[in-house]
Residue frames as qw, qx, qy, qz and C-alpha x, y, z in Angstrom:
[[0.581, 0.153, -0.180, 0.779, -3.41, 12.14, -2.28],
 [0.082, -0.646, -0.101, -0.752, -5.43, 15.22, -1.50],
 [0.747, -0.629, -0.145, -0.163, -6.54, 13.81, 1.93],
 [0.857, -0.203, -0.143, 0.452, -2.95, 12.79, 2.76],
 [0.379, 0.405, -0.015, 0.832, -1.58, 16.14, 1.76],
 [0.341, -0.714, -0.086, -0.606, -4.15, 18.04, 3.83],
 [0.798, -0.588, -0.131, 0.021, -3.54, 15.97, 6.91],
 [0.765, -0.029, -0.097, 0.636, 0.23, 16.24, 6.52],
 [0.149, 0.555, 0.018, 0.818, -0.08, 20.11, 6.12],
 [0.562, -0.714, -0.127, -0.398, -2.27, 20.20, 9.24],
 [0.884, -0.332, -0.154, 0.290, 0.21, 18.13, 11.14],
 [0.556, 0.277, -0.056, 0.781, 3.08, 20.51, 10.03],
 [0.123, -0.663, -0.066, -0.735, 1.15, 23.53, 11.00],
 [0.706, -0.656, -0.171, -0.204, 0.31, 22.10, 14.44],
 [0.845, -0.168, -0.117, 0.494, 3.90, 21.01, 15.16],
 [0.399, 0.403, 0.010, 0.824, 5.14, 24.37, 14.03],
 [0.364, -0.739, -0.154, -0.546, 2.62, 26.09, 16.18],
 [0.837, -0.493, -0.172, 0.165, 3.95, 24.09, 19.15],
 [0.676, 0.025, -0.064, 0.733, 7.39, 25.40, 18.42],
 [0.081, 0.596, 0.084, 0.795, 6.23, 28.96, 18.20],
 [0.612, -0.713, -0.211, -0.269, 4.57, 28.58, 21.57],
 [0.848, -0.319, -0.105, 0.411, 7.77, 27.42, 23.03],
 [0.503, 0.230, -0.013, 0.833, 9.72, 30.32, 21.60],
 [0.200, -0.693, -0.175, -0.670, 7.17, 32.74, 22.84],
 [0.771, -0.603, -0.205, -0.002, 7.26, 31.24, 26.28],
 [0.777, -0.072, -0.097, 0.618, 11.07, 31.40, 26.32],
 [0.247, 0.469, 0.056, 0.846, 10.91, 35.09, 25.61],
 [0.400, -0.634, -0.102, -0.654, 8.22, 36.09, 28.11],
 [0.824, -0.494, -0.274, 0.050, 8.85, 33.68, 31.02],
 [0.365, -0.843, 0.394, -0.036, 11.35, 34.64, 33.82],
 [0.386, 0.606, -0.695, 0.021, 14.84, 33.12, 33.39],
 [0.326, -0.338, 0.799, -0.377, 14.37, 30.80, 36.32],
 [0.823, 0.220, 0.334, -0.403, 11.87, 28.78, 34.29],
 [0.798, 0.592, -0.107, -0.036, 14.35, 28.06, 31.40],
 [0.321, 0.670, -0.591, 0.314, 17.81, 27.86, 33.05],
 [0.273, -0.467, 0.718, -0.437, 19.45, 25.68, 35.69],
 [0.339, 0.032, 0.922, -0.185, 17.61, 22.65, 36.95],
 [0.615, 0.554, 0.325, -0.458, 14.51, 23.61, 34.79],
 [0.410, 0.666, -0.495, -0.378, 16.74, 23.44, 31.67],
 [0.052, -0.283, 0.958, 0.012, 17.96, 20.03, 32.65],
 [0.494, 0.292, 0.726, -0.379, 14.36, 18.86, 33.00],
 [0.596, 0.651, 0.028, -0.468, 13.41, 20.25, 29.74],
 [0.263, 0.573, -0.739, -0.240, 16.52, 18.74, 28.08],
 [0.289, -0.072, 0.941, -0.163, 15.50, 15.24, 29.65],
 [0.567, 0.477, 0.524, -0.421, 12.09, 15.42, 28.39],
 [0.504, 0.702, -0.294, -0.409, 13.18, 16.54, 24.89],
 [0.053, 0.450, -0.878, -0.156, 15.56, 13.55, 24.72],
 [0.415, 0.151, 0.860, -0.257, 12.76, 11.14, 25.70],
 [0.589, 0.638, 0.285, -0.406, 10.40, 12.57, 23.07],
 [0.286, 0.637, -0.615, -0.367, 13.20, 12.42, 20.39],
 [0.146, -0.214, 0.966, 0.003, 13.64, 8.75, 21.17],
 [0.488, 0.398, 0.687, -0.362, 9.88, 7.99, 21.08],
 [0.516, 0.702, 0.003, -0.490, 9.55, 9.76, 17.75],
 [0.156, 0.551, -0.759, -0.310, 12.45, 7.96, 16.20],
 [0.212, -0.028, 0.973, -0.084, 11.10, 4.60, 17.24],
 [0.463, 0.502, 0.634, -0.364, 7.44, 5.16, 16.40],
 [0.414, 0.719, -0.162, -0.534, 7.99, 7.08, 13.21],
 [0.055, 0.433, -0.862, -0.259, 10.43, 4.33, 12.01],
 [0.308, 0.155, 0.922, -0.178, 7.83, 1.72, 12.92],
 [0.480, 0.617, 0.420, -0.460, 5.05, 3.44, 11.06],
 [0.358, 0.664, -0.447, -0.480, 7.04, 4.08, 7.87],
 [0.060, -0.277, 0.948, 0.142, 8.31, 0.53, 7.91],
 [0.387, 0.319, 0.812, -0.298, 4.83, -0.89, 8.47],
 [0.515, 0.681, 0.156, -0.496, 3.25, 1.35, 5.72],
 [0.299, 0.631, -0.607, -0.381, 5.99, 0.55, 3.21],
 [0.264, -0.085, 0.960, -0.049, 5.55, -3.18, 4.11],
 [0.542, 0.475, 0.590, -0.364, 2.05, -2.97, 3.04],
 [0.452, 0.755, -0.205, -0.428, 3.03, -1.38, -0.34],
 [0.082, 0.552, -0.809, -0.187, 5.81, -3.87, -0.86],
 [0.424, 0.071, 0.884, -0.182, 3.74, -6.89, 0.11],
 [0.624, 0.603, 0.313, -0.386, 1.02, -5.88, -2.34],
 [0.383, 0.707, -0.479, -0.351, 3.62, -5.37, -5.18],
 [0.061, -0.355, 0.930, 0.073, 5.20, -8.75, -4.58],
 [0.477, 0.226, 0.808, -0.262, 1.84, -10.59, -4.32],
 [0.539, 0.704, 0.006, -0.462, 0.62, -8.86, -7.51],
 [0.250, 0.617, -0.695, -0.272, 3.74, -10.13, -9.38],
 [0.261, -0.124, 0.951, -0.112, 3.20, -13.63, -7.94],
 [0.587, 0.471, 0.514, -0.412, -0.48, -13.63, -9.07],
 [0.512, 0.706, -0.244, -0.423, 0.56, -12.58, -12.51],
 [0.055, 0.476, -0.867, -0.139, 3.16, -15.31, -12.73],
 [0.407, 0.134, 0.872, -0.236, 0.61, -17.88, -11.71],
 [0.601, 0.607, 0.263, -0.449, -1.70, -16.57, -14.38],
 [0.407, 0.646, -0.549, -0.340, 0.98, -17.05, -17.01],
 [0.132, -0.233, 0.963, -0.016, 1.60, -20.57, -15.83],
 [0.540, 0.390, 0.615, -0.422, -2.15, -21.20, -16.01],
 [0.551, 0.682, -0.115, -0.467, -2.06, -19.91, -19.64],
 [0.248, 0.533, -0.780, -0.214, 0.74, -22.11, -20.64],
 [0.345, -0.010, 0.907, -0.243, -0.89, -25.16, -19.06],
 [0.606, 0.519, 0.446, -0.404, -4.07, -24.59, -20.94],
 [0.431, 0.691, -0.422, -0.398, -2.17, -24.05, -24.14],
 [0.003, 0.357, -0.933, -0.052, -0.39, -27.34, -23.70],
 [0.493, 0.156, 0.772, -0.370, -3.54, -29.04, -22.77],
 [0.295, 0.295, 0.794, 0.443, -5.07, -28.45, -26.23],
 [0.118, -0.238, -0.285, -0.921, -7.58, -26.24, -28.09],
 [0.466, -0.571, -0.621, -0.266, -10.55, -27.57, -26.05],
 [0.518, -0.511, -0.422, 0.541, -9.10, -25.62, -23.05],
 [0.255, 0.340, 0.156, 0.892, -9.09, -22.21, -24.78],
 [0.320, -0.734, -0.351, -0.485, -12.30, -21.15, -23.03],
 [0.678, -0.572, -0.320, 0.334, -10.58, -21.49, -19.70],
 [0.477, -0.029, 0.045, 0.877, -7.94, -18.96, -20.86],
 [0.092, -0.534, -0.388, -0.745, -10.82, -16.63, -21.95],
 [0.591, -0.695, -0.391, -0.116, -12.53, -16.86, -18.52],
 [0.685, -0.370, -0.171, 0.604, -9.26, -16.20, -16.72],
 [0.305, 0.217, 0.160, 0.913, -8.55, -13.20, -18.87],
 [0.291, -0.653, -0.355, -0.603, -12.02, -11.74, -18.12],
 [0.683, -0.644, -0.327, 0.111, -11.43, -12.38, -14.42],
 [0.578, -0.192, -0.056, 0.791, -8.01, -10.57, -14.46],
 [0.083, 0.440, 0.240, 0.861, -9.52, -7.62, -16.21],
 [0.485, -0.738, -0.310, -0.351, -12.04, -7.34, -13.35],
 [0.715, -0.456, -0.182, 0.499, -9.19, -7.75, -10.81],
 [0.364, 0.184, 0.062, 0.911, -7.60, -4.70, -12.48],
 [0.248, -0.618, -0.266, -0.697, -10.82, -2.84, -11.98],
 [0.697, -0.603, -0.383, 0.059, -11.12, -4.13, -8.39],
 [0.672, -0.365, -0.140, 0.629, -7.76, -2.61, -7.45],
 [0.291, -0.116, 0.150, 0.938, -7.26, 0.42, -9.62],
 [0.063, -0.576, -0.592, -0.560, -10.96, 1.30, -10.54],
 [0.226, -0.367, 0.202, -0.879, -13.35, 3.55, -8.78],
 [0.404, -0.070, 0.716, -0.565, -15.82, 2.61, -6.11],
 [0.779, 0.284, 0.083, -0.553, -18.45, 1.55, -8.64],
 [0.642, 0.442, -0.613, -0.130, -16.00, -0.60, -10.63],
 [0.023, 0.302, -0.879, 0.369, -14.79, -2.31, -7.41],
 [0.598, 0.073, 0.525, -0.601, -18.42, -3.24, -6.47],
 [0.802, 0.431, -0.182, -0.371, -18.95, -4.75, -10.04],
 [0.414, 0.539, -0.733, 0.028, -15.63, -6.48, -9.92],
 [0.309, -0.202, 0.846, -0.384, -16.47, -8.54, -6.85],
 [0.749, 0.279, 0.359, -0.481, -19.72, -9.75, -8.35],
 [0.696, 0.595, -0.339, -0.217, -18.12, -10.49, -11.74],
 [0.144, 0.521, -0.828, 0.151, -15.24, -12.34, -10.18],
 [0.551, -0.061, 0.732, -0.395, -17.58, -14.72, -8.29],
 [0.809, 0.435, 0.155, -0.363, -19.35, -15.44, -11.42],
 [0.508, 0.655, -0.557, -0.057, -16.01, -16.04, -13.37],
 [0.213, -0.415, 0.842, -0.271, -14.81, -18.27, -10.58],
 [0.728, 0.129, 0.541, -0.402, -17.91, -20.44, -10.75],
 [0.762, 0.586, -0.057, -0.268, -17.74, -20.64, -14.59],
 [0.335, 0.638, -0.694, 0.008, -14.08, -21.53, -14.74],
 [0.334, -0.271, 0.856, -0.286, -14.44, -24.22, -12.10],
 [0.778, 0.327, 0.412, -0.343, -17.42, -25.70, -13.91],
 [0.664, 0.656, -0.319, -0.164, -15.50, -25.64, -17.17],
 [0.054, 0.569, -0.811, 0.124, -12.49, -27.29, -15.66],
 [0.577, -0.050, 0.740, -0.343, -14.75, -30.04, -14.16],
 [0.781, 0.482, 0.162, -0.363, -16.17, -30.59, -17.58],
 [0.342, 0.693, -0.612, -0.170, -12.77, -31.32, -19.20],
 [0.969, -0.106, 0.198, -0.102, -11.95, -34.97, -19.83],
 [0.074, -0.706, 0.662, 0.240, -8.20, -35.58, -20.00],
 [0.908, 0.346, -0.134, -0.192, -7.26, -38.13, -22.62],
 [0.733, 0.338, -0.452, 0.379, -3.63, -38.70, -21.31],
 [0.664, -0.518, -0.329, 0.426, -1.68, -38.59, -18.21],
 [0.382, 0.044, 0.001, 0.923, -0.01, -35.48, -19.45],
 [0.250, -0.525, -0.326, -0.745, -3.40, -33.72, -19.85],
 [0.649, -0.610, -0.455, 0.010, -4.35, -34.96, -16.30],
 [0.584, -0.288, -0.194, 0.734, -1.17, -33.41, -14.83],
 [0.125, 0.267, 0.200, 0.935, -1.80, -30.11, -16.84],
 [0.399, -0.596, -0.451, -0.531, -5.29, -29.95, -15.49],
 [0.676, -0.569, -0.384, 0.268, -4.39, -30.55, -11.90],
 [0.472, -0.175, -0.076, 0.861, -1.60, -27.92, -12.14],
 [0.040, -0.426, -0.340, -0.837, -4.12, -25.45, -13.71],
 [0.531, -0.664, -0.471, -0.236, -6.56, -25.98, -10.97],
 [0.659, -0.415, -0.285, 0.559, -3.88, -25.38, -8.37],
 [0.287, 0.073, 0.105, 0.950, -2.78, -22.19, -10.03],
 [0.263, -0.541, -0.413, -0.684, -6.33, -20.87, -10.40],
 [0.610, -0.651, -0.448, 0.059, -7.05, -21.58, -6.67],
 [0.559, -0.276, -0.148, 0.768, -3.91, -19.74, -5.74],
 [0.149, 0.279, 0.233, 0.920, -4.94, -16.77, -7.78],
 [0.428, -0.646, -0.477, -0.414, -8.32, -16.62, -6.10],
 [0.672, -0.588, -0.321, 0.316, -6.82, -16.84, -2.67],
 [0.492, -0.046, -0.006, 0.869, -4.16, -14.31, -3.54],
 [0.066, -0.502, -0.270, -0.819, -6.80, -11.70, -4.68],
 [0.576, -0.687, -0.413, -0.161, -8.71, -12.24, -1.52],
 [0.702, -0.394, -0.201, 0.558, -5.67, -11.84, 0.66],
 [0.323, 0.191, 0.164, 0.912, -4.62, -8.64, -1.27],
 [0.261, -0.643, -0.392, -0.604, -8.13, -7.18, -0.84],
 [0.644, -0.689, -0.329, 0.051, -8.03, -7.75, 2.96],
 [0.639, -0.225, -0.085, 0.730, -4.52, -6.36, 3.28],
 [0.164, 0.362, 0.247, 0.884, -5.28, -3.26, 1.29],
 [0.389, -0.693, -0.402, -0.455, -8.30, -2.65, 3.51],
 [0.630, -0.305, -0.437, 0.564, -6.11, -2.49, 6.65],
 [0.039, -0.968, -0.172, -0.178, -6.76, 0.95, 8.10],
 [0.347, 0.585, -0.375, 0.630, -4.00, 3.37, 9.02],
 [0.559, -0.390, -0.608, 0.407, -3.13, 3.09, 12.79],
 [0.019, -0.803, -0.182, -0.567, -4.63, 6.53, 13.62],
 [0.602, -0.792, -0.073, 0.067, -3.88, 6.50, 17.43],
 [0.726, -0.242, 0.152, 0.626, -0.13, 6.29, 16.60],
 [0.340, 0.537, 0.257, 0.728, -0.50, 9.15, 14.08],
 [0.351, -0.875, -0.146, -0.299, -2.20, 11.22, 16.87],
 [0.776, -0.568, 0.001, 0.273, 0.47, 10.22, 19.25],
 [0.635, 0.128, 0.169, 0.743, 3.33, 11.17, 16.84],
 [0.105, 0.701, 0.221, 0.670, 1.72, 14.64, 16.45],
 [0.534, -0.828, -0.099, -0.140, 1.25, 15.22, 20.11],
 [0.774, -0.406, 0.086, 0.478, 4.85, 14.12, 20.91],
 [0.542, 0.336, 0.191, 0.746, 6.23, 16.28, 18.08],
 [0.126, -0.854, -0.195, -0.466, 4.30, 19.31, 19.39],
 [0.669, -0.740, 0.022, 0.074, 5.77, 18.76, 22.82],
 [0.775, -0.052, 0.152, 0.611, 9.34, 18.19, 21.39],
 [0.349, 0.560, 0.201, 0.724, 9.19, 21.51, 19.28],
 [0.364, -0.870, -0.115, -0.313, 7.76, 23.33, 22.31],
 [0.790, -0.519, 0.037, 0.325, 10.64, 22.00, 24.42],
 [0.656, 0.130, 0.185, 0.720, 13.14, 23.05, 21.85],
 [0.095, 0.771, 0.208, 0.595, 11.56, 26.43, 21.60],
 [0.572, -0.819, -0.041, -0.019, 11.99, 26.86, 25.41],
 [0.765, -0.392, 0.197, 0.472, 15.71, 26.19, 24.96],
 [0.526, 0.323, 0.351, 0.704, 16.20, 28.48, 21.94],
 [0.011, -0.512, -0.101, 0.853, 16.18, 32.23, 21.25],
 [0.537, 0.694, 0.462, -0.132, 13.72, 33.66, 18.73],
 [0.060, -0.666, 0.372, 0.644, 15.41, 34.58, 15.54],
 [0.646, 0.493, -0.285, -0.509, 15.52, 33.86, 11.76],
 [0.306, 0.343, -0.887, -0.037, 17.57, 30.71, 12.01],
 [0.264, 0.064, 0.843, -0.464, 15.35, 29.33, 14.80],
 [0.640, 0.425, 0.194, -0.610, 12.23, 30.00, 12.73],
 [0.538, 0.499, -0.559, -0.385, 13.84, 28.47, 9.59],
 [0.156, 0.208, -0.956, 0.136, 14.82, 25.27, 11.39],
 [0.414, 0.183, 0.663, -0.596, 11.39, 25.14, 13.06],
 [0.694, 0.449, -0.062, -0.559, 9.64, 25.18, 9.72],
 [0.491, 0.443, -0.721, -0.210, 12.10, 22.64, 8.26],
 [0.055, -0.161, 0.933, -0.318, 11.72, 20.24, 11.21],
 [0.538, 0.297, 0.489, -0.620, 7.95, 20.47, 11.32],
 [0.650, 0.487, -0.295, -0.503, 7.85, 19.94, 7.52],
 [0.232, 0.378, -0.896, -0.023, 10.08, 16.94, 7.77],
 [0.278, 0.104, 0.873, -0.386, 7.64, 15.19, 10.33],
 [0.616, 0.447, 0.209, -0.614, 4.68, 16.29, 8.04],
 [0.525, 0.472, -0.607, -0.365, 6.42, 14.59, 5.05],
 [0.001, 0.189, -0.968, 0.163, 6.83, 11.46, 7.12],
 [0.462, 0.315, 0.653, -0.511, 3.08, 11.41, 7.86],
 [0.554, 0.568, -0.187, -0.579, 2.40, 11.93, 4.21],
 [0.321, 0.392, -0.845, -0.171, 4.56, 9.07, 3.19],
 [0.198, 0.051, 0.912, -0.356, 2.87, 6.74, 5.88],
 [0.526, 0.412, 0.401, -0.626, -0.52, 7.68, 4.55],
 [0.577, 0.562, -0.378, -0.456, 0.33, 7.29, 0.80],
 [0.155, 0.330, -0.930, -0.039, 2.16, 3.99, 1.35],
 [0.323, 0.141, 0.820, -0.451, -0.98, 2.70, 3.16],
 [0.646, 0.578, 0.268, -0.420, -3.04, 3.23, 0.01],
 [0.451, -0.303, 0.681, 0.491, -1.10, 1.23, -2.56],
 [0.357, 0.412, 0.751, 0.373, -3.77, 1.43, -5.23],
 [0.089, 0.905, 0.385, 0.159, -5.34, 4.90, -4.84],
 [0.333, -0.826, 0.031, 0.454, -2.42, 7.06, -3.44],
 [0.344, 0.877, -0.263, -0.207, 0.25, 8.93, -5.34],
 [0.043, -0.499, 0.864, 0.048, 2.73, 6.11, -4.69],
 [0.851, 0.140, 0.066, -0.503, 0.97, 3.30, -6.50],
 [0.639, -0.142, 0.741, 0.150, 1.64, -0.34, -7.12],
 [0.235, 0.416, -0.537, -0.695, 2.27, -0.68, -10.90],
 [0.809, 0.230, 0.348, -0.414, -0.43, -2.69, -12.67],
 [0.334, 0.611, -0.633, -0.339, 2.25, -3.75, -15.40],
 [0.153, -0.192, 0.969, -0.039, 2.50, -7.43, -14.24],
 [0.483, 0.387, 0.703, -0.349, -1.25, -7.89, -14.38],
 [0.511, 0.693, -0.019, -0.508, -1.58, -6.19, -17.60],
 [0.198, 0.501, -0.797, -0.273, 1.18, -8.34, -19.23],
 [0.285, 0.049, 0.947, -0.143, -0.71, -11.46, -18.00],
 [0.503, 0.577, 0.394, -0.508, -3.93, -10.12, -19.49],
 [0.441, 0.669, -0.402, -0.443, -2.18, -9.56, -22.91],
 [0.046, -0.284, 0.952, 0.108, -0.67, -13.12, -22.81],
 [0.372, 0.262, 0.848, -0.272, -4.15, -14.54, -22.23],
 [0.462, 0.668, 0.135, -0.567, -5.48, -12.42, -25.05],
 [0.074, 0.491, -0.728, -0.473, -3.22, -14.13, -27.58],
 [0.804, 0.123, -0.315, -0.490, -4.81, -16.78, -29.84],
 [0.734, -0.336, 0.573, -0.142, -4.87, -20.30, -28.53],
 [0.423, -0.199, 0.812, 0.349, -3.47, -23.40, -30.34],
 [0.436, 0.476, 0.743, 0.178, -6.45, -23.87, -32.69],
 [0.155, 0.918, 0.275, -0.239, -7.13, -20.11, -33.07],
 [0.300, -0.620, 0.413, 0.596, -3.64, -19.35, -34.38],
 [0.638, 0.582, -0.226, -0.450, -4.69, -20.79, -37.77],
 [0.975, 0.146, 0.133, 0.104, -3.52, -23.84, -39.81],
 [0.392, -0.646, 0.479, 0.446, 0.19, -24.36, -40.28],
 [0.574, 0.697, -0.275, -0.330, 1.68, -24.14, -43.70]]
């Protein structure tokens, strides 16, 4: 959040500076530079910049929110598949309890991978590869004794393969960098737009107030873009609740571990 806030404040200051330059130029330049045909040209450029900013800012916010929303949906889907795996292994029988334990450990490391610090992420990748190999080996060693167990084992394999693919996909998507050239372009266009508005305005308290509010609004948009682009480390984070619920479900005793029935 600190980096995003600092960048947003810098952008706000740069844009406000552009507006102040425009107001200063309007005050000191001869009238022939800001009235008549010159004013028409300034107004035309201002309209073009306004349209560009509306389109590009909207695109950036929509794309950044799409990253956040996609990660949230994929996390929920992964947690749902983990719960399905848990149910299938419970129905398979007590001999499949170890598979539930391995998946629980893998999901704990997945939690560290997305919400932990840099050291935790590095350890999570290595631990996940080991857990994947252990679980695949364990599932290969199971010997179904009925068609129902065969179907349950096949479904469990499918769900675990999906969980692994989903984690990899989420990691790659979360690593997608912010489109910095567009951020720079938005800042440059905003400076020009506020400079143009300054040329068409008179220096006064209301002009300064609207200048601050307008530049702060664009700075806020940049802040949201940067924060939505960091769904696990920013101030607007994807909730880990679905994954934590799946971990708790896998932590419950298995069929044989629940104790003898009375």
